[in-house]
N, C-alpha and C positions, 0 to 999 in steps of 0.2 A: 541486523543491518539491512540496508536498502535492498541488496540483492536477494536476501532471503525473504523479505516481506513481499517483494514483487513476485517471486516464485510462488509463495504461498497464495497470494491473491489470484494468480493465473492458474493455479491448480485447484482452486475452489470448485466444488461441484454443487450446483444449486439446481435442484429439480424436485419433482413431486415426492420422490422417494426420500431425499434428504430432509424435506420439510415435514415428513410424517414419522420418521424413526429417530431413535436416540442416537446422537452423533458421538463419535470419538472426540477426545480433546483436540487432536490434530485437525479433524474435519471442521469442527466448530471454529477453531482458531483461523483457519484459511477462509472460511465464509465471513468471519468478522472483518478480517483485513480487506477482503474483496469489497464488502459493503462500505467500509471507510473510504477506500480508493474511489469507489463509484461516486460517493458524495463529493469528494474533492474534485473529480473530473467534471461532474455535472454542475455543482454549485460553487465550487471554490472553497477557500478556507474562511468560513464565515465566523462572526462573533458567536453564533449559536453553537457551532462545532467546537470552538475553543472552550466555551463554558461547559459543554458536555464532557470534553476530555478532562478538564480541570476537576469537575465533580467526580469523575471516575478515578482519577489519580489521587484524590484525597485519602484513599484507603491504603496507599503504599507506605510501608515503613522504611525509613532510611537509616543507614549506618553513617556515622561521621568518622572520616579517616583523615588524619593529618598527613599531608604530602609535601614534597619539596617542589617548588616551581623551577622554571628554567634558570631564573636568576639566583636560585639557592634559598629563597625565602619560603618558609612554611605557609601552607594555606589549607583550609578545610575543603574536603571533597565529600560530597554526599552521594552515597551509593545505595541504590534500592536493594531492599532485602528480597532476594530472588525466591526465597521459600514462599513468601506471601503471593507472589505472582504466578508461580508454577501450578497452583491449584485453581486458577481462574483465567481462562483464555481471554475474557474481555479485558481484564486488568493488564495482562501481558501484552495484548495487542495495543491498548491505549498507550502504554508506556513506550513501546517501540515506535509507534506512529508519532508520538509527541516529540521524541528525540529527533526523528527525521524532519519534522516540521520546524523545530527550533534551529536545526542546522541548515535549513534551506534545501535539503536534499529532495524534497517533493515539489519544488518550485516548477519543474517542467514535467510533471506527471501527466501522461496522456493515455488515451486508449486507441489501439490500432483501428483504423477506419475500414479495414477489411471485414465485411459482415461475417465471414466464416471464422475469423480469428478473435477479434475483440480483446486481445491481451493488453494489459497495462504495461507501459514502458516509460522511461525517462529519455527525453530527446529535446533537440533544439525547437524553437517555436514553429518553424516551418515544416517540421517532419510530421507525416501523417500515418506512417506505418511502423510497426515494431521491428520489421526486418526488411532486407532487400527483396527477399522472396515474396513477401506480402505486397510490397510496392509493385514488383514486376507482375505478379498475378493480377493485381488490380488494373494495371495498364493494359494487359493482354485482354482481360474481360471487357474492358471499356472499348477497346479497338474492335473486338469481335462483335459486340453489340452494335457498334457504329456501322461495321461492314454488313451485318445482317439487315440493318434498316435500309441500306442502299439497294439491296436485291430483293 
């Protein structure tokens, strides 16, 4: 879900050490989510991104399950085979991200404008920071810089 993927992206550790050693499944998954979110914030949801996701998802096997709708009529529901995804963090991340894109959940994905923070968050169009504390710290720093230039 969105909360877990945001948390994963914000917990990703990308440095020289993680670039040079074998990563755990969890570390790799977090970095992949971080990289996808970075693309969405920077470039948006482009046709190239959608094609890449679709190519990646073509490997997922689905189960067909007959379900009852709200009006009582049966319908087919396609559920991904989780076994095929649990061995591949790229596949699992693409599947999760695709569901969020399709539901519109990533529509307001942003990155905190605090240079020390840079966390991803979902917020209204005019929001610049992931939290009140980041916004407050930004304003305090801006004011202190302005005050120091006066003296």
